[in-house]
C-alpha positions as CSV (number, residue, x, y, z in Angstrom):
1,M,45.9,104.6,116.0
2,N,46.5,107.3,118.5
3,W,44.4,106.1,121.5
4,S,45.2,106.6,125.2
5,P,47.4,104.0,127.0
6,F,44.2,103.3,129.1
7,T,42.2,102.4,126.0
8,N,45.1,100.4,124.4
9,A,45.7,98.4,127.6
10,L,41.9,97.6,127.8
11,L,41.9,96.5,124.2
12,L,44.9,94.2,124.9
13,L,43.0,92.7,127.9
14,I,39.9,92.1,125.8
15,T,42.0,90.5,123.1
16,A,43.8,88.2,125.6
17,N,40.5,87.2,127.1
18,L,38.3,86.8,124.0
19,L,40.6,85.2,121.5
20,P,41.3,82.0,123.3
21,W,37.6,81.5,123.7
22,A,36.8,82.5,120.1
23,V,39.5,80.3,118.6
24,G,38.4,77.4,120.8
25,R,34.9,77.7,119.5
26,L,36.1,78.0,115.9
27,L,38.5,75.1,116.0
28,A,36.4,72.9,118.4
29,G,38.6,69.9,119.3
30,Y,41.5,70.7,117.0
31,W,44.8,71.6,118.6
32,S,43.3,71.6,122.1
33,A,46.2,70.1,124.1
34,P,45.9,71.2,127.7
35,L,48.6,73.4,129.1
36,D,48.9,71.1,132.1
37,L,49.3,68.0,129.8
38,G,46.7,66.2,132.0
39,T,48.9,66.4,135.1
40,C,47.3,66.2,138.5
41,F,48.4,68.0,141.6
42,R,49.0,66.2,144.9
43,D,45.4,66.7,145.8
44,G,44.4,64.5,142.8
45,R,42.9,67.3,140.8
46,R,44.2,68.6,137.5
47,L,46.7,71.4,137.7
48,L,44.7,73.7,135.5
49,G,42.0,71.7,133.7
50,A,41.1,71.1,130.1
51,H,40.0,74.7,129.4
52,K,43.5,76.1,129.5
53,T,45.1,75.0,126.2
54,W,48.2,75.7,124.2
55,R,45.9,76.8,121.4
56,G,44.4,79.5,123.7
57,L,47.8,80.6,124.9
58,A,49.0,81.0,121.3
59,A,45.8,82.9,120.3
60,A,46.3,85.3,123.2
61,V,50.0,85.9,122.6
62,V,49.7,86.3,118.8
63,G,46.5,88.3,119.0
64,C,47.9,90.7,121.5
65,A,51.1,91.1,119.4
66,L,49.0,92.1,116.4
67,V,46.8,94.5,118.4
68,A,49.9,96.1,119.9
69,E,51.2,96.7,116.4
70,V,47.9,98.2,115.3
71,V,47.8,100.7,118.3
72,G,51.4,101.7,117.7
73,W,53.2,99.6,120.3
74,L,55.9,97.1,119.8
75,W,54.7,93.6,118.9
76,W,56.8,92.0,121.6
77,L,55.1,94.2,124.3
78,G,51.8,92.9,123.1
79,A,53.0,89.3,123.0
80,L,54.4,89.6,126.6
81,F,51.1,91.2,127.7
82,G,49.2,88.3,126.3
83,A,51.5,85.7,127.9
84,L,51.3,87.5,131.3
85,S,47.5,87.7,131.0
86,M,47.3,84.0,130.4
87,L,49.6,83.3,133.3
88,G,47.2,85.3,135.5
89,D,44.4,83.2,134.1
90,C,46.3,80.0,134.8
91,I,46.9,81.2,138.4
92,S,43.2,81.7,138.9
93,S,42.4,78.3,137.3
94,W,45.0,76.6,139.6
95,W,43.4,78.2,142.6
96,K,39.8,77.2,141.5
97,R,41.0,73.6,141.0
98,R,42.4,73.6,144.6
99,R,39.1,74.9,145.9
100,G,37.2,72.1,144.1
101,Y,35.2,74.4,141.8
102,A,33.7,72.8,138.8
103,P,35.5,73.3,135.4
104,G,34.1,76.4,133.6
105,R,32.4,77.7,136.8
106,E,32.4,81.5,136.7
107,T,33.8,83.1,139.8
108,F,33.3,86.9,140.3
109,G,36.7,88.6,140.6
110,L,38.8,85.5,140.4
111,D,38.0,85.1,136.7
112,Q,38.9,88.6,135.8
113,L,41.4,90.2,138.2
114,P,44.5,87.9,138.0
115,E,44.5,88.0,134.2
116,A,44.1,91.8,134.2
117,L,46.3,92.8,137.1
118,L,49.4,90.7,136.3
119,P,50.1,92.3,132.9
120,L,49.0,95.7,133.9
121,V,51.2,95.8,137.0
122,V,54.3,94.2,135.4
123,L,54.1,96.3,132.2
124,R,52.7,99.5,133.7
125,I,55.6,101.7,132.7
126,P,56.1,100.5,129.1
127,L,52.3,100.7,128.6
128,G,52.4,104.3,129.8
129,L,50.0,103.7,132.7
130,D,50.1,105.3,136.1
131,W,49.1,103.6,139.3
132,V,45.5,105.1,139.1
133,D,45.0,103.6,135.6
134,V,45.9,100.0,136.7
135,P,42.9,99.4,138.9
136,L,40.6,101.4,136.7
137,V,41.5,99.4,133.5
138,A,41.1,96.2,135.5
139,A,37.7,97.3,136.9
140,V,36.4,98.3,133.4
141,F,37.7,95.0,132.0
142,A,36.1,93.0,134.8
143,A,32.7,94.8,134.3
144,L,32.9,94.1,130.5
145,D,33.8,90.5,131.1
146,I,31.0,89.9,133.6
147,L,28.5,91.5,131.2
148,S,29.7,89.5,128.2
149,T,29.5,86.3,130.3
150,R,25.8,87.2,131.1
151,V,25.2,87.6,127.4
152,R,26.9,84.3,126.5
153,H,25.3,82.4,129.4
154,P,22.1,84.2,130.5
155,C,21.1,81.4,132.9
156,P,23.4,80.3,135.7
157,D,23.0,76.6,134.7
158,A,23.7,77.3,131.0
159,S,27.5,76.9,131.2
């Protein structure tokens, strides 16, 4: 497909964000080993929590590799994008655990920006993005993620 780098990057972000959730729903408890292996930080809280799994990481990396191929980019660029996006997501989870937030609690900005900005900034040049595109792609992704969260969980206490 011959879409713009902006659209392709946004599609990769959506893939990296959506596939771990969708595969988790599909496979329920299967292959759900947590990335942190149940390890606690010195504050007594889990490093990342049970929602960050090896299954989710694999889904994001493989899914982004496939999407990269479809849009005409190299598969490894997509795989790296997916891995960096999940690293950003893990950083936000680590921060939320340190702040004592409940697992699964939605936090405006913190749930969207690290997983968007890390791959966009690191891979800006190979993705063909300029510095104006990076915050714009991240903002569009954040808006779409917030809207999709409202659709999946219309009531604040429905998580």
